[in-house]
N, C-alpha and C positions, 0 to 999 in steps of 0.2 A: 503493500500500500504506500502511496506517495505522501509526501509531506503537504500538510494542509496550511493554508494561509490564516492567520488569525483574523478575526472579524474587525479588529482595530489595532492600531499601533500608536504608542505614545512616544513623542519625540522631545528632545531637549528644547527648551524655550529659545535658546540662542541659535539653533541650527537654522540654516538657510533653506527655503523651500526647494530650491533646485537641488541642493545637496540631499535633502531627503528623499526626492524622487528617485535618485539613484539606489537608495537602499530599499524603498518600499514599493518599487514598481512590480507589476504582476509577472506571473510566469511567461515564458515564450508563448507567442501565439495570441497574447491579449492586446487590447487597444486602450490607450489612455487618452483622455481629452483635457487640455489645460487652457487657461485663459491667456491673453496676449503677454501677460508678464512672464509666462514660462516659455515664451519664444526664444529658441536658441538652436540654431542648425547644429552645432556641436552636440548638444544634449540629445537631439532627436537621432543624430547619427550613432551616438553611444547606446541609446535605447534600442535602435534597429539592430545593431550588432548583437544585442542579448535577445532578439526576437520579438521585442515589444514595438508596436506602432504607436507613436506618440504624436497626436494631432494638436496644433495650436494655430490660432490666426497670426498672421505677420504682426510684429510689434508696431512698426510705424504704419498706421492704418492707410496712409495715403499710398503706400507701396503694395497693399494687398491685391494679388493678381486675381483672386477669385472671391468677390464680395459675397456671393451666394453661399460658398463653403464656409466663410467666417460666420454668416448669419446662422447657418445650420449648427456649427459648433456651439455658438452662444446660446442658441435655443436648447440644445441638448444639455449643456451645463446648467441651464437655468431650471430644467426639469429636475435634474439630479439633486441641485441644491434645494429646491422647494420640497422634494419628497424627504430628503435628510431632515429639513426643518420640521416637517410634519411628524416624522418618526420620533424626533427628539421631543416634541410637544407630547405626543401620546404616551411615551415611556418616561417622561420627566427626566430626560437626560439634562445634565448640567451643561449649560453653554458658555463658552468664553468668547468675547468679542475682542477683536484686535484693534 
């Protein structure tokens, strides 16, 4: 039986989000979606080498080659975040706002 991934992971408060992504990314064959601030060709290439497809819109909005793709990614992230918020409310999970 293979190793299972935890339902959640706790990270140090001073850790950068991009650094955490390298440690917490899913197993090969998975897809990750990030916002503009995750945009990094080097990071995407590193994740691709590990078998993880990491999708983000371009950071400079003016250089976005495919606005429809960026809108689709934003809509997907919005749905995920909405569901996570609803689950946190339902199960009385403690929230921390940055």
